[in-house]
C-alpha positions in Angstrom: 14.9 -17.3 -7.1 14.1 -19.4 -4.1 16.6 -22.0 -4.9 19.5 -19.4 -5.0 19.8 -18.9 -1.2 17.5 -21.3 0.7 16.8 -20.3 4.3 18.7 -22.3 6.8 16.3 -24.3 9.1 17.2 -23.5 12.7 14.6 -25.4 14.6 11.3 -27.3 13.9 8.6 -29.2 15.8 6.0 -31.7 14.6 2.3 -32.3 15.5 1.6 -28.5 16.0 -2.1 -27.3 15.6 -2.5 -23.8 14.0 -5.6 -22.4 15.7 -8.3 -20.9 13.4 -11.2 -20.7 16.0 -11.4 -19.9 19.6 -14.5 -21.8 20.0 -13.6 -25.2 18.6 -10.7 -27.0 16.8 -13.0 -27.9 13.9 -11.2 -25.7 11.4 -7.8 -25.9 12.9 -4.8 -27.0 10.8 -2.3 -29.6 11.8 1.3 -29.6 10.6 4.9 -28.8 11.3 6.2 -25.5 12.5 9.7 -24.5 11.3 12.0 -21.5 12.3 14.5 -20.5 9.5 16.9 -17.5 9.4 14.3 -15.8 7.1 10.8 -16.7 8.2 8.6 -18.8 10.4 6.9 -21.6 8.4 3.9 -23.7 9.0 3.5 -26.8 6.7 0.0 -28.3 6.9 -0.5 -32.0 6.8 -3.5 -31.4 4.4 -2.0 -30.0 1.2 -5.4 -29.1 -0.1 -7.0 -26.5 2.1 -10.6 -25.4 1.9 -9.7 -22.0 0.8 -6.7 -20.5 -0.9 -5.4 -17.0 -1.2 -5.7 -15.2 -4.5 -2.4 -13.4 -4.0 0.5 -15.7 -3.8 4.1 -14.9 -3.0 7.1 -16.0 -4.9 9.2 -16.1 -1.6 6.6 -16.7 1.0 4.1 -19.5 1.3 0.6 -19.1 2.5 1.5 -19.8 6.1 5.0 -18.1 6.2 5.8 -14.9 8.2 9.1 -13.1 7.7 10.9 -12.6 11.0 11.1 -9.0 10.6 7.3 -8.9 10.4 7.1 -10.3 13.9 6.4 -7.7 16.7 5.9 -9.9 19.7 6.6 -13.5 20.5 4.4 -14.7 23.4 4.6 -18.1 25.0 1.9 -19.4 27.1 1.4 -22.4 29.5 -2.3 -22.9 30.1 -1.9 -25.5 32.9 0.5 -23.3 35.0 -1.3 -20.0 34.0 2.1 -18.5 32.9 2.7 -16.1 29.9 6.1 -14.7 28.8 7.1 -12.2 26.0 10.4 -13.6 24.4 13.2 -11.5 23.4 16.7 -12.4 22.0 18.8 -14.8 24.1 16.2 -15.3 26.8 15.4 -18.4 28.8 12.1 -20.1 29.2 11.6 -21.8 32.5 8.2 -23.5 31.5 7.2 -25.8 28.6 4.8 -23.8 26.4 1.4 -25.1 25.4 0.7 -22.2 23.1 2.7 -19.7 20.9 1.2 -16.4 19.9 2.8 -14.4 17.2 1.8 -10.8 16.9 2.7 -9.5 13.4 3.4 -5.8 12.3 0.9 -6.4 9.4 -1.6 -7.0 12.3 -2.0 -10.8 11.9 -2.3 -12.7 15.0 -1.2 -16.4 14.7 -1.8 -19.0 17.3 -0.2 -22.4 17.6 -0.9 -25.2 20.1 1.5 -27.8 21.1 -1.0 -30.3 22.5 0.6 -33.3 20.8 4.2 -31.8 20.3 7.2 -32.8 22.3 7.7 -30.2 25.0 11.3 -29.7 24.6 11.0 -29.4 20.8 8.2 -26.8 21.3 10.4 -24.8 23.7 13.4 -24.8 21.4 11.3 -23.6 18.3 9.8 -20.8 20.5 13.4 -19.7 21.7 14.6 -19.9 18.1 11.9 -17.7 16.7 12.4 -15.1 19.5 16.2 -15.0 18.9 16.1 -14.7 15.1 13.5 -12.1 15.1 15.7 -9.9 17.1 18.9 -9.6 14.9 21.8 -7.8 16.6 22.9 -6.3 13.4 21.3 -5.2 10.1 23.6 -7.3 8.0 22.3 -10.4 9.9 18.9 -10.0 8.0 18.4 -12.8 5.6 18.1 -10.3 2.8 21.8 -9.8 2.7 22.7 -13.5 2.4 19.8 -13.9 -0.2 20.9 -11.1 -2.4 24.6 -12.0 -2.2 24.1 -15.3 -3.5 21.6 -14.1 -5.9 24.1 -11.6 -7.4 26.6 -14.5 -8.2 24.0 -16.5 -10.0 22.9 -16.2 -13.6 19.7 -14.5 -12.5 21.5 -11.5 -11.1 20.8 -8.9 -13.9 17.7 -6.8 -13.3 15.8 -6.1 -16.5 13.2 -3.4 -17.3 13.5 -1.4 -14.1 11.5 1.7 -14.9 11.4 3.4 -11.7 14.2 6.1 -11.2 16.2 5.7 -8.1 17.6 9.4 -8.0 21.0 8.1 -7.2 22.4 9.8 -10.4 22.1 13.3 -11.9 20.2 12.2 -15.0 17.2 11.1 -12.9 16.9 14.6 -11.3 17.6 16.1 -14.7 14.5 14.3 -16.2 12.4 15.4 -13.3 13.3 19.0 -13.9 12.5 18.8 -17.6 9.3 17.1 -16.8 8.1 19.8 -14.6 9.8 22.6 -16.7 11.7 23.8 -13.7 14.1 26.0 -15.8 15.4 28.0 -12.9 16.7 24.9 -11.0 19.7 22.8 -11.5 21.2 19.6 -10.3 24.0 20.2 -7.7 26.7 17.6 -6.8 28.3 19.2 -3.8 27.2 16.4 -1.6 29.1 13.8 -3.7 30.6 11.1 -1.3 28.3 12.8 1.3 30.7 15.5 1.9 28.1 18.1 3.0 25.2 16.2 4.5 25.0 12.4 5.7 21.2 12.2 5.1 20.7 14.0 1.7 21.4 12.1 -1.5 24.6 12.9 -3.4 22.8 14.9 -6.2 20.1 17.5 -5.2 18.3 20.2 -7.1 18.9 23.8 -6.1 18.2 27.4 -7.5 20.2 28.3 -10.6 21.1 31.6 -8.9 23.1 30.0 -6.1 26.7 28.8 -6.8 28.1 25.7 -5.3 30.5 27.7 -3.2 27.6 29.6 -1.6 25.7 26.4 -0.9 28.7 24.9 0.9 29.0 28.0 3.0 25.3 27.9 3.9 25.2 24.3 4.7 26.6 24.9 8.1 23.5 26.7 9.1 21.3 23.8 8.6 20.8 20.5 10.7 23.1 17.8 9.3 23.9 20.2 6.5 20.6 19.7 4.9 20.4 22.7 2.4 16.9 23.4 1.1 15.8 20.5 -1.3 13.7 21.1 -4.4 10.8 18.7 -4.7 8.5 19.9 -7.5 7.5 22.7 -9.8 4.1 23.9 -10.7 3.5 24.8 -14.4 2.9 28.4 -13.2 6.5 28.5 -11.9 6.0 28.1 -8.1 8.2 25.6 -6.5 7.8 23.2 -3.7 10.8 23.1 -1.3 11.6 21.4 1.9 14.4 22.2 4.5 15.2 22.1 8.1 14.4 24.8 10.7 16.8 27.6 11.2 16.1 29.0 14.6 18.7 31.7 15.3 17.5 35.2 14.4 20.9 36.4 13.1 21.3 33.2 10.9 17.7 33.4 9.9 18.3 37.0 8.6 21.4 35.9 6.6 19.4 33.1 5.1 16.4 35.2 4.2 18.7 37.6 2.3 20.4 34.9 0.2 18.8 31.5 -0.1 15.2 32.7 0.3 15.7 35.2 -2.3 17.1 32.7 -4.6 14.0 30.5 -4.3 11.9 33.6 -4.9 13.9 34.5 -8.1 13.3 30.8 -9.4 9.7 31.9 -10.0 9.5 33.8 -13.4 6.2 35.6 -12.5 6.1 35.9 -8.7 8.6 36.4 -5.8 6.0 35.4 -3.1 7.3 32.6 -0.9 5.2 31.0 1.8 6.7 29.2 4.7 5.0 26.4 6.7 6.4 25.0 10.1 5.2 21.4 10.2 6.4 20.9 13.7 4.0 23.5 15.0 1.0 22.5 12.8 1.0 18.7 12.7 1.3 15.9 15.3 4.6 14.5 16.1 5.8 11.0 15.5 5.1 9.8 19.0 1.5 11.1 18.8 1.1 9.3 15.5 2.5 6.1 16.9 0.2 6.3 19.9 -2.9 6.7 17.6 -1.7 3.7 15.5 -1.3 1.4 18.5 -4.9 2.4 19.8 -6.3 1.7 16.3 -4.6 -1.7 16.4 -6.1 -2.4 19.7 -9.4 -1.5 18.5 -9.3 -3.4 15.2 -7.5 -6.7 16.0 -7.1 -7.1 19.8 -10.3 -5.9 21.5 -13.5 -7.9 21.1 -16.1 -6.0 19.3 -18.6 -3.9 21.2 -22.3 -4.5 21.4 -23.2 -1.4 19.6 -21.9 0.4 16.5 -22.0 3.7 18.3 -19.5 2.6 20.8 -17.2 1.1 18.2 -17.5 4.4 16.2 -16.6 6.5 19.3 -13.6 4.4 20.2 -12.5 4.6 16.6 -12.6 8.4 16.8 -10.9 8.4 20.1 -7.8 6.6 18.6 -7.4 10.0 16.8 -5.9 8.1 13.7 -8.5 9.5 11.4 -8.1 12.9 12.9 -4.5 12.9 11.9 -5.3 11.6 8.6 -7.6 14.6 8.0 -5.0 17.0 9.5 -2.3 15.9 7.0 -4.7 16.0 4.2 -6.1 19.4 5.3 -2.5 20.9 5.5 -1.5 19.5 2.2 -4.5 21.0 0.5 -3.6 24.4 2.0 -0.2 24.1 0.5 -1.9 23.3 -2.8 -3.8 26.6 -2.5 -0.5 28.6 -2.3 1.2 26.8 -5.1 -1.7 26.7 -7.5 -4.2 29.5 -6.3 -1.8 32.1 -5.0 1.0 31.3 -7.5 3.6 31.3 -4.6 6.5 29.0 -3.8 6.2 27.0 -0.7 9.0 26.0 1.9 8.1 23.2 4.2 10.0 23.6 7.6 10.7 20.7 9.9 13.4 20.4 12.5 15.2 17.6 10.6 13.2 17.5 7.4 12.9 13.6 7.4 9.5 12.8 8.8 6.4 15.0 8.5 7.8 16.7 5.4 7.9 13.4 3.6 4.2 13.0 4.2 3.1 16.5 3.2 5.4 17.0 0.3 4.2 13.6 -1.2 0.5 14.4 -0.6 0.9 17.9 -2.3 2.4 16.5 -5.4 -0.2 13.7 -5.5 -2.9 16.3 -5.5 -1.3 18.4 -8.0 0.5 16.3 -10.5 -1.5 13.4 -12.3 1.9 11.7 -13.1 2.2 10.7 -9.6 -1.2 8.9 -9.7 0.2 6.4 -12.3 2.1 3.4 -10.9 5.5 4.3 -12.0 4.9 7.9 -11.0 3.7 6.9 -7.5 7.0 4.8 -7.1 9.0 7.7 -8.4 7.4 9.9 -5.7 8.1 7.5 -2.9 11.7 7.0 -4.1 12.3 10.7 -4.4 10.4 12.0 -1.3 11.2 9.2 1.1 14.0 7.0 0.2 16.4 9.5 -1.2 15.3 12.4 1.2 16.6 10.4 4.2 13.5 9.1 5.8 14.7 6.8 8.7 13.0 3.6 7.6 15.2 1.4 9.8 14.4 3.4 12.9 10.7 4.2 12.2 10.1 0.5 11.2 12.2 -0.7 14.2 13.5 -3.6 12.1 16.2 -4.4 14.8 13.6 -3.9 17.7 16.1 -1.8 19.6 14.5 1.6 19.3 10.8 1.5 20.3 10.7 5.2 21.1 11.8 6.0 17.5 9.1 3.7 15.9 6.3 5.5 14.0 4.1 4.5 11.0 4.6 7.5 8.9 4.7 5.7 5.7 1.5 3.9 6.5 -0.1 7.2 7.4 1.0 8.5 3.9 -0.5 5.4 2.3 -3.7 5.8 4.2 -3.9 9.5 3.1 -3.3 8.4 -0.5 -6.1 5.8 -0.1 -8.5 8.5 1.1 -7.9 10.6 -2.0 -8.2 7.4 -4.2 -11.3 6.4 -2.4 -13.0 9.8 -3.4 -11.6 9.8 -7.0 -11.2 6.1 -7.9 -10.9 6.7 -11.7 -7.9 9.0 -11.3 -5.5 6.4 -10.1 -3.8 3.8 -12.2 -3.1 1.5 -9.1 -5.4 -0.1 -6.5 -5.6 -0.3 -2.8 -4.3 -3.9 -3.1 -1.1 -2.2 -4.4 -1.0 0.2 -1.5 -1.4 -2.6 0.9 1.3 -4.8 -0.7 3.7 -1.8 -0.7 3.1 -1.4 3.1 3.6 -5.2 3.6 6.8 -5.0 1.7 8.4 -3.1 4.5 8.4 -6.3 6.5 10.1 -8.4 3.8 13.7 -7.6 4.3 14.9 -8.6 0.7 15.0 -5.0 -0.8 17.1 -2.0 -0.2 14.1 0.5 -0.2 12.8 0.0 3.4 16.0 -1.1 5.3 18.1 2.0 5.7 17.9 5.4 7.4 19.5 7.5 4.6 21.3 7.1 1.2 24.7 7.4 3.0 23.6 4.7 5.4 22.5 2.4 2.5 25.8 3.1 0.6 28.1 2.3 3.7 26.1 -0.9 4.6 26.0 -2.2 1.0 29.8 -1.4 0.5 30.7 -3.4 3.5 28.3 -6.2 2.3 29.9 -6.1 -1.2 33.4 -6.4 0.3 32.2 -9.5 2.4 30.6 -11.1 -0.6 33.4 -10.4 -3.1 31.2 -8.1 -5.2 33.0 -5.4 -7.1 32.3 -2.2 -5.2 32.5 -0.1 -8.4 29.2 -1.7 -9.6 25.7 -0.3 -9.2 24.5 -1.1 -5.8 21.0 -1.7 -7.0 22.3 -4.5 -9.2 22.9 -6.7 -6.2 20.5 -5.4 -3.7 17.5 -4.2 -5.6 14.6 -1.9 -4.6 11.1 -3.1 -3.9 10.0 -1.8 -7.3 11.3 -5.0 -8.8 8.0 -6.6 -8.2 8.7 -9.7 -10.2 10.9 -10.8 -7.2 7.7 -11.1 -5.0 4.7 -11.7 -7.4 3.9 -13.3 -10.6 2.7 -11.1 -13.5 -0.8 -12.5 -12.9 -0.7 -11.4 -9.3 0.9 -8.1 -10.4 -2.2 -7.4 -12.4 -4.0 -7.0 -9.0 -2.2 -3.6 -8.8 -3.8 -2.1 -11.9 -7.2 -0.3 -11.6 -9.5 -1.3 -14.5 -11.3 2.1 -14.5 -8.2 4.3 -14.6 -8.9 7.1 -17.1 -5.5 8.6 -17.2 -4.7 7.0 -20.6 -8.0 7.5 -22.5 -7.9 9.0 -26.0 -8.3 12.7 -26.3 -12.0 13.6 -26.0 -13.0 10.6 -24.1 -14.4 10.9 -20.5 -12.1 13.5 -19.2 -14.4 14.7 -16.5 -16.6 13.6 -13.6 -19.4 15.8 -12.9 -21.1 16.0 -9.4 -24.7 16.3 -8.5 -26.1 19.8 -7.7 -25.3 19.4 -4.0 -21.6 19.1 -3.3 -19.0 19.7 -0.8 -16.8 22.7 -0.7 -13.8 23.8 1.4 -13.0 27.0 3.2 -9.6 28.1 4.8 -9.9 30.0 7.9 -7.2 31.5 10.2 -8.6 29.8 13.3 -9.5 26.2 12.5 -12.3 24.2 14.1 -11.5 20.7 14.8 -13.7 17.7 15.8 -11.9 16.2 18.8 -13.7 13.6 21.0 -17.1 14.9 19.6 -16.2 18.6 20.7 -15.3 21.5 18.5 -12.0 23.1 19.5 -10.0 26.0 18.4 -6.5 25.6 17.1 -3.5 27.9 17.9 -2.9 30.3 15.1 0.6 31.5 16.0 2.4 30.2 12.9 0.4 29.8 9.8 -2.1 27.2 11.4 -4.8 27.7 8.6 -7.3 24.9 8.5 -9.3 23.5 5.6 -12.9 22.9 6.7 -15.4 21.0 4.6 -18.9 22.3 4.6 -22.1 20.9 2.9 -23.5 23.7 0.8 -26.6 23.5 -1.4 -25.2 26.0 -3.9 -22.1 28.0 -4.7 -23.3 31.4 -4.1 -20.8 33.8 -2.8 -20.4 34.1 0.9 -20.2 37.5 2.7 -16.6 38.4 3.8 -15.2 35.4 1.8 -11.5 35.2 1.9 -9.3 34.5 -1.1 -8.7 30.9 0.1 -12.5 30.3 0.7 -13.1 31.7 -2.9 -10.4 29.4 -4.5 -11.8 26.2 -2.9 -15.4 27.3 -3.7 -14.5 27.9 -7.2 -12.7 24.6 -7.6 -15.5 22.6 -6.3 -18.0 24.4 -8.4 -16.4 23.2 -11.6 -16.4 19.6 -13.0 -13.4 17.5 -11.8 -10.7 16.9 -14.4 -9.3 13.6 -13.2 -6.0 14.2 -15.0 -5.6 17.6 -13.2 -5.7 18.9 -9.6 -7.6 16.9 -7.2 -8.6 18.1 -3.6 -10.1 15.6 -1.2 -13.4 16.2 0.9 -12.4 16.3 4.5 -15.7 15.8 6.3 -15.5 12.9 8.9 -18.0 11.1 6.8 -15.7 11.1 3.8 -12.4 10.4 5.6 -13.2 6.9 6.6 -11.5 3.7 7.8 -9.4 1.9 5.3 -11.2 -1.4 5.8 -9.4 -3.5 3.3 -6.1 -2.8 5.1 -6.9 -2.4 8.7 -9.6 -5.1 9.0 -8.4 -7.6 6.5 -7.4 -10.2 9.1 -10.7 -10.1 11.0 -13.1 -12.9 10.1 -16.1 -11.1 11.6 -15.5 -8.2 9.2 -15.4 -10.4 6.0 -18.4 -10.2 3.7 -18.6 -13.5 1.8 -18.9 -13.1 -2.0 -19.2 -9.3 -1.5 -17.4 -5.9 -1.3 -14.2 -5.2 -3.1 -13.7 -8.7 -4.3 -17.0 -9.0 -6.2 -16.7 -5.5 -7.7 -13.1 -6.0 -8.9 -14.0 -9.3 -10.4 -16.9 -7.8 -12.4 -14.9 -4.8 -13.5 -11.9 -7.0 -14.6 -14.3 -9.3 -16.5 -15.7 -6.3 -18.2 -12.4 -4.8 -19.0 -11.1 -8.1 -20.5 -14.2 -8.4 -22.6 -13.8 -5.0 -24.0 -10.1 -5.7 -24.8 -11.2 -9.0 -26.6 -13.9 -7.1 -28.6 -11.4 -4.3 -29.6 -9.0 -7.0 -30.7 -11.8 -8.7 -32.8 -12.8 -5.4 -34.3 -9.2 -4.6 -35.4 -8.7 -8.1 -36.8 -12.0 -7.5 -38.7 -10.9 -4.2 -40.1 -7.4 -5.3 -40.7 -4.2 -3.4 -40.1 -4.0 0.3 -40.8 -0.9 2.3 -41.8 1.2 3.0 -38.7 -0.9 0.7 -36.5 0.7 -1.9 -34.1 0.9 -5.7 -35.1 -2.2 -7.4 -34.4 -2.3 -9.7 -31.3 -2.9 -13.4 -31.7 -6.4 -14.6 -31.9 -6.3 -16.1 -28.5 -6.0 -12.7 -26.9 -3.2 -10.3 -25.8 0.1 -11.8 -24.6 0.0 -12.7 -20.9 2.7 -10.1 -20.1 0.6 -7.3 -21.5 -2.8 -8.2 -19.9 -3.7 -6.0 -17.0 -6.6 -8.0 -15.5 -6.1 -10.7 -13.0 -9.3 -12.7 -14.2 -9.8 -14.0 -17.7 -13.2 -13.1 -19.2 -15.5 -15.9 -19.8 -17.0 -16.7 -23.2 -20.3 -14.9 -23.9 -22.0 -18.3 -23.8 -20.9 -19.2 -20.4 -22.7 -18.4 -17.2 -20.6 -16.1 -15.0 -19.5 -17.7 -11.9 -18.2 -16.0 -8.8 -15.9 -18.1 -6.7 -17.1 -18.9 -3.1 -13.8 -17.8 -1.6 -14.2 -14.2 -2.6 -14.7 -12.0 0.5 -14.5 -8.3 1.2 -10.9 -8.7 2.5 -9.8 -10.2 -0.8 -7.0 -11.1 -1.5 -5.6 -11.5 1.9 -7.8 -14.1 3.5 -6.8 -17.7 3.2 -8.0 -19.9 6.1 -4.6 -20.2 7.7 -4.2 -16.4 8.1 -7.5 -15.7 10.0 -8.0 -16.3 13.6 -11.7 -16.4 14.5 -12.8 -15.0 17.8 -16.1 -15.3 19.4 -18.4 -12.6 18.1 -19.8 -10.4 20.8 -23.0 -8.6 20.2 -24.0 -7.3 16.8 -21.7 -8.6 14.0 -19.7 -5.6 13.0 -19.7 -6.7 9.3 -23.3 -5.7 9.2 -22.4 -2.2 10.4 -19.4 -1.9 8.0 -21.5 -3.1 5.0 -23.8 -0.1 5.5 -26.8 -1.8 7.5 -29.1 1.1 8.7 -31.7 -1.0 10.7 -30.3 -2.9 13.6 -32.0 -6.1 14.7 -31.1 -8.6 17.3 -27.8 -10.5 17.2 -29.6 -13.7 16.5 -31.6 -12.3 13.6 -28.6 -10.7 12.0 -26.7 -13.9 12.4 -29.4 -15.8 10.5 -29.5 -13.3 7.8 -27.7 -13.8 4.5 -24.7 -11.6 4.1 
């Protein structure tokens, strides 16, 4: 694919030093720095680095950074003590001695121009700044790349399994899968005649005619009539919609549309409404927390004590917001599953907070969405087609800083929290979640580039005309979604997405439940919530359904005096063994909602635990899974084929395109060897992507690895990790 649309080299400079350490240049790399219309590339002189990444990219080299991944381009002149943040079409009055690239995936890359020509260094810095601030969306390299790709022999996509929900049949399948018999696919928004942010086909109650829906669309922001998300087996439905504020309009709405949603339930007409704008933090608060977390994790030097670091982490409020979204989603689960009531999620524009909550509710309730294809289906349905403003929230054009907010990253963090507590229930791994997040900054796919389905259609239609592509053809054929992973990773690397311990496909009767010890955690829902904020308990406003889900450690499950129905529901759920292929509710204690270390701390060398943590565990599990697969194959070969069985695989093992593990199991006679390059930040830690800083005080890796006894810095530094 790389040869189809080679990036255009804009500028380059030789004799550049890529800095690895702030203390000395012993581990630094020398090479050439290149700016293209797609990425910033560094080509080391030494082609055999000491350490290589385990996750390679088809389109990006180990030292490449997509231009859309750049957040800030900073030039420095040490001799004159000058520093400047560069933007598009700016001038640079001094010759830079250093270049700092701050990336949206939290990498910080530093280049020094000690031996480089000053004019060449200045030109490459200006080129990087200019091309990382495109004036128009179609100037992104992805449009050029996919246009040439379409006209090549490799343009046909094969085996795309994730539904895109751009046609009625995709919605029909989802209706049948969830047995939502009282809902139907409606096409009144064809050609976006009713709403510019909804998809052309949406699911509505059977009892509402198209004419009524067109009439009521004027009552909602941007014509966003209520949008069906999911149906519970008991008949209750999850619906999302904009807020209708006028009382007269509200009354008319209640009489028609609300009653239609109530009638869609065959057993109950109860409908619960939740105003997310009054319950959850807004996009600006989420962005502020994210920036504080970034400051703590990758910009500030580590503090001398773990207590100060933990306090600062709590003060960012990021984990507090993660708990709030998980808590509110669990409350919606109670109404859908425990109270057998349909739920309507209200939000002013229904394009931000509702994407997070609706996705989390379905992730907790429906095991299908915990499979790889199911999770991608969920994102496509609740984010891409529901009109989440990816272009604005990701700020790809760097024009609307006030609209930027990491809502999708917040959702992935929440999903990881559930996965971290129930690891056997998910088919995918945290590596997959991290890669999915990073794909937002690789502008080669249609998934994360647009603000709505209509925006996508308009841009791609214009693009198709410019590239002489027949506009009657499927748009995904020439600008595919991110779910076509083969464009980024080999099959071997994609195997890192698969969880070796996933139990969703076990045979009937095998390991269905995971039992707790006697002491466990339970939830209670109270009308007035108690939140931990800066170490102090505070009361929440209860004006509009601001129920809160609190986690409490209890030694038994004896009934509590004056127990509410919600408290009883969660107590009963936690008293039973967990069905990993059923409903999952996360524990929300601060000790259980923790920092996602693999993601947020992956570029920090001080955090890395050599030959430990996730890398070693994954390697051992993969070896074990491959050994089991090999033994099962040998048993089948020994017994011979049975009537109706699949053909036997070759004696050398299963075909490479069917293997799920990244590592090939050793022979039983071989001594298992764990590669030295494994660290806890696997697979994201090649030498060139880490920027060592001087370690202040106690190494934080000791704290993050669970050390309980704190010694002097010198003693810890000499200790073997």
